[in-house]
C-alpha positions as CSV (number, residue, x, y, z in Angstrom):
1,X,132.9,137.9,28.0
2,X,132.2,135.5,30.7
3,X,133.8,134.8,34.3
4,X,133.8,131.7,36.1
5,X,132.3,131.6,39.6
6,X,132.4,128.0,40.3
7,X,134.2,125.0,38.9
8,X,132.5,121.9,38.2
9,X,134.4,118.8,39.2
10,X,131.6,116.5,39.8
11,X,129.5,117.0,36.7
12,X,127.5,120.0,38.2
13,X,127.0,122.8,36.0
14,X,129.1,125.9,36.6
15,X,127.6,129.4,37.0
16,X,128.7,131.9,34.6
17,X,128.1,135.6,34.7
18,X,128.6,138.4,32.4
19,X,131.5,140.7,33.1
20,X,130.2,144.0,34.4
21,X,127.0,142.2,35.8
22,X,126.4,143.3,39.4
23,X,127.7,140.9,42.3
24,X,125.1,139.8,44.8
25,X,124.3,142.8,47.2
26,X,124.9,142.3,51.1
27,X,121.9,141.9,53.3
28,X,120.2,144.9,54.5
29,X,121.7,145.5,58.0
30,X,124.9,143.4,57.7
31,X,127.2,146.5,58.1
32,X,125.5,147.5,61.3
33,X,125.4,144.1,62.7
34,X,129.0,143.4,62.1
35,X,130.1,146.9,63.4
36,X,128.1,146.3,66.7
37,X,129.7,142.7,67.1
38,X,132.9,144.1,66.4
39,X,132.7,146.9,69.0
40,X,131.3,144.4,71.9
41,X,134.3,142.0,70.9
42,X,137.2,144.2,69.9
43,X,139.9,142.5,68.3
44,X,138.4,138.7,67.8
45,X,137.3,137.1,64.9
46,X,135.2,134.5,66.7
47,X,133.0,134.1,69.6
48,X,132.1,131.4,71.8
49,X,128.8,129.7,71.5
50,X,127.5,131.1,75.3
51,X,128.7,134.6,74.2
52,X,126.6,134.4,70.7
53,X,123.8,133.2,73.0
54,X,124.2,136.2,75.2
55,X,124.2,138.4,72.2
56,X,120.9,136.9,70.7
57,X,118.9,136.2,73.8
58,X,118.4,132.6,73.0
59,X,119.6,129.4,74.7
60,X,122.5,127.4,73.4
61,X,120.1,124.3,71.9
62,X,117.8,126.7,70.0
63,X,120.7,128.1,67.9
64,X,122.5,124.9,67.5
65,X,119.1,123.1,66.4
66,X,118.7,126.0,63.5
67,X,120.8,124.5,60.8
68,X,121.3,128.0,59.4
69,X,123.3,128.9,62.4
70,X,127.0,129.6,61.8
71,X,128.4,127.3,64.3
72,X,131.6,125.8,64.0
73,X,133.7,123.0,66.0
74,X,137.5,123.8,65.3
75,X,139.2,120.5,64.7
76,X,135.9,118.5,64.0
77,X,135.7,117.3,67.7
78,X,132.5,116.1,68.6
79,X,132.8,117.2,72.3
80,X,135.0,120.4,71.7
81,X,134.6,124.4,72.4
82,X,132.0,125.3,69.6
83,X,132.7,128.8,68.2
84,X,130.9,131.4,66.0
85,X,132.9,133.5,63.3
86,X,131.8,137.0,64.0
87,X,131.4,137.9,60.1
88,X,129.0,134.8,59.7
89,X,127.0,135.7,62.8
90,X,126.4,139.2,61.5
91,X,125.3,137.7,58.1
92,X,122.8,135.3,59.9
93,X,121.7,138.3,62.2
94,X,121.0,140.5,59.2
95,X,117.4,140.4,57.4
């Protein structure tokens, strides 16, 4: 028996996996990073880019130049505030 993971709308092949096959594992250290971030920012799902800079110890421009960094602009505004979801930041910070 196979389970559909991704649907194909544009002719891209779909990925299938056998039922019972193991799901992808979390990165090592992900849970620890998420716990630390949750303790530092209790009750929040996102933080501002300036807070992420303080946590990581890098400047804003360096983080925004990294295409893998999970920065989001709510509403798609070009000059709006930049936020970073804690779950995505923990995943990015993991090994």
